[in-house]
C-alpha positions, -999 to +999 in steps of 0.1 A: -782-228-459-789-265-458-799-284-426-784-319-424-790-346-398-756-363-395-750-390-369-778-377-347-768-340-348-783-312-368-759-291-388-766-260-408-743-260-438-735-231-462-730-250-494-743-251-529-771-276-533-753-296-560-722-301-538-716-338-533-725-349-498-690-365-495-673-331-495-697-316-470-691-346-447-653-344-450-646-307-454-674-290-436-681-315-408-646-329-405-657-365-406-629-381-426-638-417-421-659-415-453-634-418-481-630-405-517-623-433-541-634-427-576-659-399-577-683-417-600-702-440-575-683-471-587-660-481-558-681-475-527-654-460-505-677-430-500-707-451-488-729-437-460-764-446-450-793-422-458-824-432-438-808-466-434-801-472-471-765-474-482-757-445-506-727-433-525-721-399-512-697-388-539-726-384-564-753-374-539-762-337-540-763-323-505-796-306-511-812-341-519-806-353-483-816-322-463-837-334-434-829-371-439-809-392-413-773-395-425-751-420-408-713-421-414-688-447-403-681-425-372-715-434-358-722-468-372-714-485-339-742-465-322-765-488-341-768-523-327-765-539-361-736-516-371-718-525-338-723-562-347-708-556-382-678-539-368-673-568-343-675-593-371-650-573-392-626-574-363-632-610-355-626-620-391-597-596-396-613-583-427-593-550-432-559-551-448-551-515-459-585-504-446-591-477-471-624-492-485-635-507-452-657-478-440-678-482-471-678-520-468-690-517-432-718-493-442-729-516-471-729-547-448-748-528-421-775-518-446-777-553-459-781-570-425-806-543-414-827-551-445-822-589-446-810-606-414-802-639-431-788-630-466-780-656-492-748-656-512-769-640-540-781-613-516-745-606-505-733-604-541-760-579-549-754-557-518-717-559-514-706-543-546-679-520-531-644-525-546-614-536-524-579-533-538-566-558-513-592-584-524-608-590-490-640-603-505-637-638-491-633-625-455-661-600-461-684-628-471-673-649-441-680-619-418-715-614-433-723-651-430-712-650-394-735-620-388-763-640-404-756-670-382-749-692-411-737-727-403-700-732-408-692-695-405-658-690-388-660-674-353 
């Protein structure tokens, strides 16, 4: 049995320790906002925050996060920074198909929590999730808006 702290609630999960966190979140907890994309930590659709740090859940063994604070897209708006990110995403109409956006929001929330005024280089380094719809320009605009950059569209 593994104890997980997900979105402020403690869950006791009966899973093998090497089970990817993604599958525990989706299948055992029923939180389906975190998506499966590639299974090899390349696309970022499965991104969650572990103790505030964006993490690819598809390759994270569930036993490695026991006792740590796990935040999924379902609870990101409970965090003041996460709520601001979601508002910026809506304001800039970032999502198109939306499949990757939960991971994009988690990455942006982690970035802004760590660096309130990121540069373009910071954004490039942090926002590495893939988007099939190519919303990278609007993602950058939303992040600059969050950072209060001059000239950011409102």
